[in-house]
N, C-alpha and C positions, 0 to 999 in steps of 0.2 A: 436755808438755800446752801448747795454747795459749791465750793470753790475748786476750778480746775486750773490746771497748769497743761498747756499745751505744746509738744515740742514737733515741730517740722526739721526734719535734718538732710543734709544732701552727702553723700561722701563718695568718693573715687576710688572703684577698685581696679589694681591691674588684673593680667590674667591670673586666674583664679579659680577653686572650687570649693569654698569655704562650708556649703552646705549643699550633700550630693541628696538625688534620689534613688529608688531601691537597684536603681542599674548603675549606681556610680557616676549617674550624669550631673553637671549644675542644675538644682530644682528652677522650674520654671512656671511663666503664667502667661495666660493671652490677654493682653490689657489694650483695649481700642481697637481690637483684632490683628495686633503686633506681638510677636512673642518677643518675653522680656525675662531676663534675669530675676530669680527671687532667692531671698533668703528668709527662711519660717520664723515667723514669731517665735515660735517653741524655741529655735534653736538661736535666737538672739536671746531670750531672755536666760536660758541657761549659762550662755556665754557669760553674761553680766553678772549672774548670781555667785559664779565658782572663780568670776575675775578677780585678783589679788585687790584690786582697789576697793571691790565692793568687800570683803572678808577682811581687809584690815580696819576699812570705815566703820564697820559695823560688828566687829570683833564680840562675841559674845551676844550677840544678839541675831544668831542666824540659826535656823531649822536644819532637820538633815530629811533628806526624803530617799525614803530606802524601803524595801519587800524584806530587810533580812533585821528588823527589829528582834525577833524573836529567836532567831541563832545567836545575837549579841547577848540577849539574856541568856541563854542556853550556855554560850561559853562562859559566861562569868562565873554562873553558878556552879558549872563544874569545876572551874578554876577554884573557887571558893569549897571545892570538897563533897557538893552535893553528889549522888549517884548519878546516873546517866539517865533512867528509868525517872526519878525523881524529876532532874533539870529539865527534863524534856518535857516533863506535864506540867511543870510551874511554867516553864517559859512559854508554852502555848496559851495558858491563862493571861497571861500579861500581853503578849502580844496578840491574840483573839479580840483586845478592847478596840483594836486600831485597825482591824476590818477581818475580812473573811478570809481564813487559812486554808492553804491549797490541800489536796487529799493526796496529791502522788505519795509514793513512797520516796522516804528519804530527804522531803522537801516538807514536812507537817508542819512545820515552824514557819514556814515563809508566809509572807502575806498576799492574797493574790494580786492586788495593785499596790501600786507605789503610794505609800502615805509621808505628808510631811507632817513631822513630828519637831513640835518647839522646844527650846533649851529648858523650859521649866519640865515638861514631859519627860525628857529624857533624865533630868533630875530627880522627879519623883519615883521613875522606874529605877533608877541606882540605888535610891534610900530605899525602895520596898524590897530589891532583890537581896541587899543587905542585912534588910530586917527578917527576911523570912529564912536566908542562910543561916544567921544567926540562932534564930530559935526553931532551925530544922524541920519548916512545915509550910504546906502550900499556902497560897494567899488567899483571905477569905473576900468574900463580895465587895463589901464596904471598902477595900482596899484597892480594889480593883476600878474604883473611879478616879483613874489617870489622865484621862481627854479633858484639857481646860479650855475656855474661851478666852480667859483673861492672861495672853500671851504676849510676849515682847519679843517676838520675831518677826525682823523687819523682811523677810524674802516670805514669809506668809501674808503678812499684811500689805505686804505690794501686790504679788501675784495670787494670794489666795491660795484655799484648800477646799478639796470634797472626799467626804467621807460619808460612802453609800451606809454603813451601818450607823452611824452618828451624826445623821444631819443637823441636830442641833449644835454642833459644831464644824460645822461648815463653815468658812469665812471667802465673802466674797471679793473677789481682786480690787484692788484699790488703783490698778493701772491696766489700760488698755494699748496693747503694741500691735501695730498692724505688720504684715509682712511687707519687708524691704523689697522694692524691684527697681529694673533699672529704667532711666527715664527715656535710654535709646531704645530700637528695634536690636536683638539678639539672635545669631545664627550658630548652629552647633561647631564647634570647632576641636579637633582632636590635636594632642600629644602624643607622637610619636615616638617612643624612647626604647635605647636599650641599653642593656648593661654588658659587661666585659668582665669574663674572669681574669684576674690578675694573675694566679698561676697558670694561666692556659698558655699554650704555644701558638706566635702567630703563624708559625710555618703549618704545624698542624691542626689547629684549629681557629680558621678566619674569621666564622660566626659569631654571635652575640650569645652570650648564656643566658641572657632575658630577653623579650621581646615584649612591649604592651603598649598600650593605648590610654590616655587618661582625658577625660575632657574636661574643657573650660572655658570663660568667656569673663567678659570686662566691661565693667561698666559704671555711670553713675547712680546710686541707689538714691531713691525717696524713702523716708522711714518717716511714721509719724506716731508718736506717742501722747495717750490721753492720762494725767494722774490725775484722780480725786482726793484732792488735800485732805477733804472734810471727812471720806470714807477714810483714808492711812489714817487720820488722827482716831478714829473711833478705834480701827482694827488696834492700834497700839494702847488702847486706854487713858487717851487722850494726853501722851506722854509727846509735849512740842518739842523738845529736843531730841528725840529719837524719829519722830516724823521726818524733821528737815534734815537729820544726817541720814538718811533712809534717800530722800529726793537726791541729796549731795552725791552718793554713791551712785545712786541710779543713774544720774546725769552724768557725772565721769565717764562711765564704764560705758553707757550709751555712745559716748561720740570721741573715745579713744581706745576700744577694745573692739577687735575684730575675733569672729569666731574661728576656730581653731583647723577645721577642715583643711586639710593637703597645707598646710604653712610650709613646711620642711622642704616639699616643691615647688610653689608659687609666692613664700615671703610677702603674703599679703597683709601686713601690718598696716593700719591705712587709721587716719582721724578724720574727723568732719571738714569738708572745705567750707560749710555753713552750717548755721544753727539757727535759728528764729523760734521764742520761747514767747507765748501769751498765756497771763494770768488773768482770772475775772470768773464771774459766777454765769456768765450767758452760756446758753447751750455749745458745747463743744461741736467742729469740724473738721474735718478732714481737708487739705488741698490737692487730694488725688486726682479730680478731674485738669489741674494743670498739666497734664504727664499723661492722658489718654493721645492726644498728639505726640509719637514720637519726635523726642529733640534729634535736631541734627546739626550738620554743620561743623566748622573748625574748632570754634571756644565752646564747646558741650558746656562745660561746668559753670562759665557766665551765662550762658542763654538759660541753664536750668535756675539759676537762680532769679534771672528776670520775671522767667516765665512762672515762677512761685510765686514771686512778688507781687508781678500784674494780675493774677487771677485771684490773689487776695483782697485786692485794692477791688477789682470787682464784684467778688461776694460783698464785701464789706458796704458798696455804696448800693446794693441790691437788698440785704437782709439786716445792714448794720452792723458795728463791729461786735464780732464773739470774743473780745477780750475789753478787760480796762487798762493794762497795761504791759509792755512787750519789751524784749532786749532779743537783739541778735550780733553774730559776728561774722564777719566774711574772712576766710581766711585768706581767698586767692586773692582778694583786695588788699588785705592786711587791715584793716577795720575791725572795731570790738576788740574785747578781750574774753578768753575764753572763762577766765578768773572772775571775772566779773561776773558771765552769763551763769556759772555756777551758782553763785550767792544769790544772782537773781532769782533762781528757780526755788533755792531752797531756803531764803529767807522767808 
């Protein structure tokens, strides 16, 4: 039976645009018939994965997500004195193990799709590259068994990977992340801004050197994350220490790191105002239903917290508890502890 860790958090964002759509506007969604601000799960997961706290806590156990594996091998072979023709051919053989290569001229060593490569796989590539360099020969078929299932990459274990050409080396994600959305309604707002040329003359040029507009919005975001700890442990070859460190790094990044979009313009450095963690083997469930009716009023953070807690109590009454133990902190009222919260989910 799987063990789950569910995390519900509420985070207040100032005027900001941390996650933009194709038009440069803040991403949004219609929830309960009302427009809301939205931060995509893809944006959040990348933000957490590349954060300093994640990188430092899991140093040595983080993979590389890239299309340029073949280019890296090619450059290393060239640096080692292999001719360009041979280096290209050998690099394509190695990169082709991880995915179909592009056919466009000058891009034949690039993989068509991003592939997540574990530290162990990159080490095997380096060893093979050094070996064929010393022996001045192409890699043989037996040496190209570079993909591995027994990896120690926390980010791959958490977020999974898909290899279309080698499905036996796929890994199911141990973490599911919702799109964060604002619990109150959202209407488009624009920041009209100008830039003045420092060397221009006020007398001769009274206008601006640049005029622009940037969309923004502000709100309290609800985020739901579910960690399948049993699957995470399986993905990490039953390494309990690495599994717990992975959960710790994920939890810290989730509650303290904001996406980097438009940070210089809006300084949207935020931390969660409220977080609730639930652990158990029961079937997980989100508390999204709490916010289909938009939150309004003067103290929206405390209202959102109360609405979330009330919704959970009602669902517990109807379905029974979906957890065996719990811990929460409330930064609005100064109750609970962030450190105790992290120790709870990672313990």
